[in-house]
C-alpha positions, 0 to 999 in steps of 0.5 A: 574556591568563591566567585569572589575570590575568583573575582580577584585573582582573574582581576590580578591576572588580566593585562590590559591591552595595548598598555603606556609605558609610563613617562618619567616622573610621571604619576598614578593618575595621570599614567591612568588618565593615559590608559584610559584615553589611549582604550576609550575607557573611563578612569574608573574601568582601568583603575578597577582593572588595575585592582586599584578601586574600591566598592563605588568605583573611587580611586582612593586618594592616598594611593598617590602618596604610597600603593599599599603591597596587594594593590602594588602587584595587582598593578606590576601585574595588570598593567606589566609594570615593575614593581619598581615602576609602579612605586616612582608613580607615587611620591614614595621616592620623595619622603626620605628627602621630604619628610613632611610625607612621611606624617602629614595628613591630606590637605583636603581643600575647601573640606577642613584638612589639615596639612596646610601647616606641613605642606605635606601634599595636595591630591590638586595639582600645579602643572605646566603647559609646556610639559602637558602638551609633550616632546614631540613624539607619536605617543605624547601627540596622542595622549599628551605628555607627562602628568609629573607625581612632584607638581602634587608636592608645595614646595615645587613651584617651577618647571625648571625644563621651560624655566618657568611658573606651574599653573594651579587654576583651569584657565578657562574655569579658574579653578583647582585642577583636580581641586577635591569637594568631598570628604573622602575625594577620590583621585580623579575628579569624575573619573567614571567620565569617557574620552576626555583628553588627559590634558581637559580639566574635568572641573564640574560646572553648573550651568544655572538652575535647573540646567544641569551640569557639566564639565569644564573641559577645557585644554589645559596643554593650550593656554600659555597660563602666566609663565614667568609672570613678567618678573625680572630676569633676574628675580625669575633666575634666582627662584628658578636656582632655589627650586633647582635646590630643592628638587636636588634636596626632594630627591635621593642621592646615590651614596646618600648625603653623608655629614650634611646637616641639612639633610634631615631639617631643610625642609622644616626649616624652610617652612617654617621659616616660611610661615613666621615671614608671613605672620609678621609681614612686613617685616621679612620684607628684607629678605627679599631682593626686589619690589615684584617678588614682594607684592607676591609675598604681600598679596598670600601674606595679607590673607594668611594675617587677615585670619591668621592661618598658617596656609601654604602659598596655592599661587605658584609665584608667590610660594617661591617667592615666600620661600625664596625670603624663607631660605635667604633668611637663613643664609648658612644656618650658621646660629650665630649669624642666624639667630639676629634674623630670627630673632626679631620674627619670632619675637612679632609672631609670640608677640601677635600669634602665640598660639599658631608662633609656637605650634609653627616653631616646634614643628618635628622636624625644625632643626635644633639651629632653628629652634636655638635661633630663636630660643630668646624671643620664644621665652622671653632673656634671664631677667625680664620681669613682666609676666609673658604667655605660657607654651601652649605645648612646652618641651617638657614640663616645669616639673620635670625639672631638676632644681640643680643641673645634674653633674654630667650634663652641667660638665659637658654644656657648661663648663666649658664656658668656664674658664672665660669667667675667672670672676666666679672662681669657686662659686661658677659651678653651685651659680650656674647650675643654678641658674640653668635650672631655673631658665629652665623652667623659665622656658616652660612656663614663660614664668619670671626668674623669681616665680621659677626659682620659688616652683624648684624651692630655691629661697628668693635671696639666693635667686636674686643673687645668682640673676644678679651674678650672672648678669654681671659677668656674662651683660650683653656679651658673647658669653651670654649668647654661648651660656644661652646655647647651652640651655637651647641644648640642655632644653632640646635633650631635657625635651627629647627624653625619654621617661622624664621624672616629676622631680615636683613630686619628688620634693613634695614626698621628702619634705617632711622624710629623714632617714631613719637613725637605725638605716645610718648607723646600718649604711655605716656599718663596718665600714672602720675611719670614718670619724668618730665627730658629732658631726661625721655621725650625724644622720641628717648628713645622710637625710641631706645626702639622699634628699639632693640625689632624688630630687637632684636638688641642691644640698643647701636648699634641703629641708632639713638644713632649711628647718634648722637655719628658721630655727635659727641654728647654725648649719654650717658645719652640717653644710660642709660634712654632706656637701663632703659627700661629693667630693671627687676625692672620696677614698675607702671606708668614706668612698663606700658610704657614698656608694650606699646612699647612692643604691639607698637612693634609687630604692628611695627615689623608686618609691617616690615615683610609684607613690609608695611607702617611703621605706627601704630596706637596708638588707636590699641595700646590701643586696643591691651593693655585692651584686654591683 
């Protein structure tokens, strides 16, 4: 056994003398500070004895969020903790309730960190002076109360026990408590110093040119801080009630909340809405209950608007007021009620700061309800023709949109509104499937109705007719909102689909392709009673149907029909014959032919996607039909 391995094993097996039990809710740095003070050691030395320090003595800051297995075992053995106690010194117990913890980067204040947009976690800590003073027990009188792990979460802005705001600055040096100054900060600032009380400020002070440096050392538990900030009692109660609900959301329930629509999206929605309020201030002032709270948000929003950054509020009163405004705006998060409230803010945000607004509303974890409520303003209305700024990170690309909404999506999302459109009659399905695809293209590019239709290969006359009918039938009624909601649901489904298809490539590949006559006869082979009419036996029927199946386009807009129309030829019978392939009343030989054509279409689609030759083996079609 090498000396290095022996030293590592001794580190794990050695127990610290006079170890302290963790206090309820205590953080890892808080425990290290209390143990170090009790033993007369530096926090670095305690971390080393517990197997937590790296080469150079630094205590990795990410241990606050998560302790890897070896380090958790070493800490448990050295400090006499259970595995559960070791885990509860970190933020891991909050990860299920607070999704930002699972994917956030650390907010390295002054070092260009990137977690400011999702309010994930900070190395610096807020604090309650009354909590740090302790509960009057001998242990806490000697070594102080607990530095709470939850104080590192930006959504925790108040102490419910003492009914006051948390502090975030040292009252003496007026700097962040444990704020980082290096690209790779230690979990505890000045962690090599010995003798500092756990409640003393560890910030470094520069004494002047040539005079060296010293540590602030102010007792954070001996200064009352700003407390309730002289807010009216009603405002303070609203903020504390919100904090109580936030704490409840952070804490796992037993049993877990079942069927709670906000269980995952509560915090992402709250934070995204807070960003919108800041970016569009003072538009959101109507959701703030008093002038005092509005002034708090104003102080922070002015900085955000000036720098166009989606940073979080550092001051806890500002943070609380902002989150309260966001919570008020969201209300019960019911779509119909939320849409008019969020629509104006989203529109203004996209007008003034489109990139930031786009990033905020596409933040991972936002609920479908929030996305759909902001939908109109994000991309513009159906009939609006002015040019808009394209979203920087669309849910999907325009190339991935089928030109004719697939039948199953139509049946699930759009068909339920057909009974409310009796005047459309039999045209309803065709017009609405076409309209949804054009609308989706608008969402992907923020382009005009006509430009979107042109990209999808829909003729200008057909697009204009669809727009006019849609505008007449839906107008500004509630039914239009239902239609837009359905489009929103389809957009989310398309955006989350795995392995999306490049339909534009398929349309390009098949623009000049026609079904070989030999393949058409082979596909019809052995199928009696298919009809002997000129149209029934025309291979162009197969070309039209196959193009429509592979590209998910409307058969009326197929290259074959378009080519004959442009030549001045009559195409009505040919279009009707191709359309019959989509009948729901197919039997016997005609049904078998359509089944064979669909197998052929699957092989042809694969060839398009692989950019290979477009020849399809009819023998392979027969084999696949037989295996099916």
